[in-house]
VEXROBA-795983 format. One record per residue (C-alpha): x, y, z; residue in one letter. Coordinates in steps of 0.25 Angstrom, whole numbers, plus 5000, padded with zeros to 4 digits. Layout:
BEGIN
XYZA;...
This chain:
BEGIN
487550324991M;488850324998R;488850375012T;489850415022Q;489950375037T;489450485046T;490250535058L;489550435067L;490050325058G;491450375058A;491450375073V;490950235073C;491950185064L;493050255072L;492550185084A;492450055077S;493850065071V;494450095085A;493749985091A;494249885081H;495649945083A;495649905098H;494949775097N;495749645096Q;495649595082R;496149485074D;496549565061L;496949435055G;495549375054R;494949505049E;494449525035T;494049645026L;492649695028R;491749675015P;491649825013D;493149865015N;493649915002G;493949844989W;494649724996A;493249685001A;492749654987S;492649514981G;493149414991S;493549525001G;494749505011V;494849405022T;496349385021G;496749265030G;495649275040S;495249135037A;496649085040A;496748955048V;497648955061D;498848895053A;498849015044Q;498849125055V;500249175057Y;500949285065T;502249335059V;503349415064T;504349415053N;504549405037R;504749255037A;503549225046E;502649315037L;503149245024I;502849115030A;501449155035A;501049195021L;501449055016N;500848965026N;501948965036G;503048925025V;504348995028V;504949065016S;506149155014S;505349245004T;503849265002S;503249164992P;502649214980S;501449124981N;501049144996P;499949065003S;498549095001N;498049025013E;497249115022P;498249165033K;498349275043I;499749335046I;499949415058Y;501149505058V;501749535071Q;502849635074G;503749685062T;504049605050I;505249645042D;505349595027A;506749635025N;507349525033V;508049395030D;507549255033D;508049265048A;507249395049N;508449485049Q;508349615043P;508849645029L;509449775023A;509349815009C;510849775007T;510449635011D;509649624998Y;510849674989Y;511049564978R;512049554967N;512949664972G;511849774973F;512149894981T;511350024981I;512650104980E;512950024967Q;511550044961F;511550194964L;512950204957A;512550124945T;511250184942Y;511450334946D;510750414935P;511950494933A;512750364930V;511650274924W;510750374918G;509250374919R;508950234914V;508450114922A;509550034930P;510049904923T;511149814925G;511749724936P;511649834947V;510149844944E;509949694943A;510649684957A;509649784963R;508449704957V;509049574964V;509249644977S;507849694976Q;507249554974Q;508049514986A;507349614995Q;505949584988Q;506149434992A;506149475007R;505149585007V;504049534998R;502949465006I;501849394998R;500449365005P;499549264999G;498049274998S;497049255011N;498149325020T;497949425031T;499249495036I;499049575049V;499849635059G;499749595074L;499649725082G;499949865078R;501449845075N;501449735065A;502449785054T;502949725041I;504249795036R;504849805023G;503949705016A;503249695003W;501849625005L;501649574991D;500149534989I;500249474975R;499349384967G;499549334953T;499349424941A;498049394934G;497649294944V;496349344952A;496349324967N;497749264967S;498149344979R;496949394988T;496349415001N;497449475009I;497449565022I;498549655027V;498249725040R;498849795052N;500349795048I;501349905046T;502149895033F;503449975034Q;504550005025D;504349915013T;505549955005F;506349914993D;507849914994C;508049914979F;507150014972P;507350024957A;507950144951W;507050204940A;507850324934P;506750374925T;505550364936D;505350514939G;506250634937A;507450574945L;507050424944G;506550344956S;506850224964W;505650124963N;505450014974S;504649884976Q;503849834987Y;502649884993D;502249855007S;500949785002I;500749764987S;499549684981T;499649634967R;498649544960D;497949534973S;496549564978N;495749574991N;496749635000V;496549715012W;497649805018I;497249865031D;497749935043H;499249935040N;500350045040T;501250055028F;502450145030E;503950175027D;504750205039R;506250165039T;506250175024T;505350295023A;505650375010D;506250495018E;507350395023T;507750345008L;508950405001P;508950474987L;509650394976Y;509750464962F;509050584968G;507750504972V;507250434984I;507750284985F;506350244986Q;506250104993V;504650104994H;503550064984D;502150064989G;501450035002L;500249954997V;500149934982D;498949874975I;499349834961T;499249724950N;497849694949A;497649694964S;496149714968D;495249734980L;496149794991V;495749875003T;496849955010V;496250015023S;496750085036W;498250085032N;499350185035R;500250215024F;501350305028R;502650375024N;502650315009H;502650374995D;502050274985K;501050204994T;499950134986M;499850094971L;498650034966I;498849984952G;500149934946S;500250014933S;499450094923D;499549974913T;499049864923A;497849814916A;497549704926A;497349814936D;496049854930R;494849814938G;495749784950K;496449874960L;495149894968R;495749954981V;495150024994T;496050115003L;495350165015H;495750225028H;497250225025N;498150325030L;499150385020F;500250455028D;501350525021K;501150455008I;501750504995G;500850444984Q;500050324980R;498950324991A;498550264982P;498950274967R;497850194959V;497850124945R;496550054940F;495950024953G;494650064960Q;495250124973V;494450174984H;495150264994L;494350315006Y;494650365020N;496150375018N;496950475026F;498050535018Y;499050615027D;499950695017L;500550785027R;502050795027G;502150705014T;503250775006P;503150664995N;501650674993Y;501250654979V;499750614979Y;498850514986S;497850454975W;498550414962G;497450404951V;498050304941G;497550244928I;496150194928E;496050214944S;494750234951A;495050294964I;493850324973F;494350404985A;493350454996E;493450515010E;495050525010N;495750615019F;497050695017F;497850775027L;498850855020A;499850975021D;499251115018R;500051115005S;499350995000F;498351004988T;497150914985V;497650884971D;498850804977Q;497950694982I;497850634968I;498850604957D;498450554943R;499150434937F;498350414924N;497050404932G;495750474928T;494750484939T;494450454954L;493350474964S;493650564976V;492750614987S;492850655002G;494350685002T;494750775014L;496050855014V;496550915027V;497751015027G;497751105015P;496551205013R;495551125005V;494051105005R;493650965010N;493250875004P;494250894993V;494050864978D;495250794976V;495050764961I;494650904958S;495950954965A;496750864956W;496050904944N;496351054946A;497851034945V;497950914936N;497550864922D;496850784917P;495750784928D;495350664936L;493950624935G;493050614948F;492450474946D;493250344949A;492050264943G;491750184955W;491150194969T;491750114981P;490850034990T;491749954999L;492050075008N;492050015022F;492350135032E;492150245022L;492050375031L;492150525028P;493550575026A;493550655039W;493550525047T;494850475040T;495850565048P;495250515060L;495150365057L;496350335048V;497450385057P;496950315069L;496650175062F;497450155050A;498650065051G;498849945060P;497749935070F;497950005083R;
């Protein structure tokens, strides 16, 4: 029988977390506890903790980070087959990915290729001129080449057996796409990776694709996540902050009547990735935050995409917190602060063959918020939800999230995800979440 920690246990955990936060620790040598979510399954996650001294690096810029991922070998771009030797990489200060080889900043115009300009693109593919069909021709081809020029700078590819960890509380990686990518169909081709104690800011695509039939008015679809995992397993993403600041959506222009969206996800887990724990992170000021599962037809995802999300803060997040296809995904003790989120759509996306098990989560919302908004259905049929607390609107707690959704939507969602999590380190009653998560999520104090 599953039990929950008592008030005394919660207080003890709070004291323990506070003590750890103030002690001097070598985060680079730490490994994932054997009961800390799905990533603890199988071989678990040790990252680069076994690294020899020659494979321990402190990096302060893009070039040093790429070299450290590849046994110290300097390269202008991040190699597609990075080193799998155990390594620890300490990030110090701010690393900007949109820089040249001399670490000088690059603007979007510096990536323009083959005569591309945004003004020419807008003039050519204005729906009033071009119509509502996909762009083709030399101007679109120039956009693609320009996008590839930016991708060559911002895409950073870690190998297996790697720990990337911030030094101090202010370590920042700006504008980068940390692409944790294995080989399709090859088991364990990219595995055993830890990313901790870093602020990821403003991962942006200068050249989003125009999709004129995506939605009523069309949409701009960008690439690059702050972190993506594809064909990878046993990954731990812990105590980071992910946010948009200088490129926040409210700063972006409207082109063709819709926002010129330069952001994709913050952490996306797709393409048969498996055994991932995402814990104690802050996700802030973003729309489409976390996609688990690549498409409704990705048969290779069946039996994979087992992910745990616990003690994360979702602050002013519009949607996909997360959106799930296929995977067994455990959500517990997450804090959703929905106040003042004008672009809010939903938090939990129930996708095809998904099996979400959500327990002891906490929502802080405006008075106009209704409980049915927590869920949206994307061809999924069932999930398990218990212990959800909602503060703000007038509701009876704990709320029955599935019944609230079923009351205003058809067809109904089922109440049983068909499995019960066991790797639930730190599971506490939902009322502890607004006490612990705002204090201790994000980089260590």
